[in-house]
C-alpha positions in Angstrom: 5.0 -4.7 -15.9 3.4 -7.0 -13.4 3.2 -5.7 -9.7 3.5 -8.4 -7.3 2.3 -8.7 -3.9 4.4 -6.5 -1.4 5.7 -4.5 -3.8 5.4 -0.5 -3.5 4.9 2.0 -6.4 4.4 5.6 -6.7 0.4 6.3 -7.5 0.8 9.3 -10.2 -0.7 12.3 -9.3 -3.6 12.5 -11.1 -5.4 9.7 -9.4 -5.2 11.0 -5.6 -4.9 15.0 -6.4 -0.7 14.0 -5.2 1.8 11.6 -5.8 1.6 8.5 -3.1 2.9 5.3 -2.6 0.6 1.9 -2.4 1.6 -1.4 -1.9 0.3 -4.4 -3.8 -2.4 -6.9 -1.5 -3.2 -8.7 -4.2 -3.0 -12.4 -4.7 0.4 -12.6 -7.7 -2.1 -15.0 -9.8 -4.9 -12.0 -10.3 -2.2 -9.5 -10.7 -1.6 -9.9 -14.7 -4.9 -8.5 -15.3 -5.8 -5.0 -15.9 -5.9 -3.7 -11.9 -4.8 -4.7 -8.9 -5.4 -4.4 -4.8 -4.0 -1.8 -3.4 -3.5 0.1 0.0 -2.3 3.9 0.0 0.0 5.2 2.0 0.1 8.9 4.6 2.8 10.8 5.9 0.3 12.8 8.5 -1.4 12.4 11.0 0.6 9.7 12.2 0.2 9.9 16.2 -3.4 9.8 15.6 -3.3 6.7 12.4 -0.8 4.8 14.4 -3.3 4.0 17.4 -5.8 3.3 14.5 -6.6 -0.8 14.1 -7.6 -0.6 10.4 -3.7 1.6 10.0 -0.4 -0.1 9.9 2.8 1.9 10.8 5.7 2.0 9.5 8.7 3.2 10.2 11.3 4.8 7.3 13.4 2.4 5.5 11.3 0.0 5.9 10.5 -1.6 3.0 12.2 1.9 1.0 9.6 4.2 2.6 12.0 7.3 2.9 9.7 8.8 6.1 7.8 7.2 8.4 4.1 6.9 7.1 0.9 5.0 7.7 -0.8 2.1 5.5 -4.5 3.0 5.8 -6.2 -0.8 5.3 -9.7 0.8 5.4 -9.2 2.8 2.2 -8.4 -0.5 0.4 -8.7 0.2 -3.2 -8.3 -1.5 -7.0 -6.2 -0.1 -8.6 -5.9 0.8 -12.8 -2.4 -0.1 -13.8 -2.5 2.4 -15.9 -2.5 4.9 -12.7 0.8 3.0 -11.4 3.8 5.2 -12.0 6.1 2.9 -12.8 8.4 5.4 -14.7 9.6 6.1 -11.0 10.7 3.0 -9.9 9.7 0.2 -7.1 10.0 1.8 -4.3 10.3 -1.4 -2.5 9.3 -4.1 -1.4 7.7 -5.9 2.5 8.7 -9.2 3.3 6.2 -11.7 4.6 6.0 -10.4 8.0 5.4 -7.1 7.3 2.2 -7.4 5.0 0.6 -9.8 7.2 1.2 -6.1 9.2 -1.3 -4.8 6.3 -3.5 -8.3 5.4 -4.3 -7.9 9.9 -5.2 -4.6 9.5 -7.8 -5.1 6.4 -9.2 -8.1 7.9 -10.4 -6.0 10.6 -11.3 -3.3 8.4 -13.7 -5.5 6.8 -14.4 -7.7 9.8 -13.4 -10.6 8.8 -10.8 -11.3 12.1 
């Protein structure tokens, strides 16, 4: 399977210590290889993290998320596609507005504003 920008998937537990949702942020042209760029989601410390410029708060049901959580954009990572749990299926997909919020936080994280 070739993941697409804006799609949300589960990352296998052996990669991060526990299963975690990620959003694919790399350009679709690059997603045909062995790796993708992704941002992880966290559901703990929401109040603190949602106030940080490098985190983006998403409400339950946005993009298929089961609960409120933050995209922690300072943790953008190169993820090997074998570490994505495609057997669990697609969690959901972000629209352009939701992706722009993530991209803005990535830009802040790398001082590209």
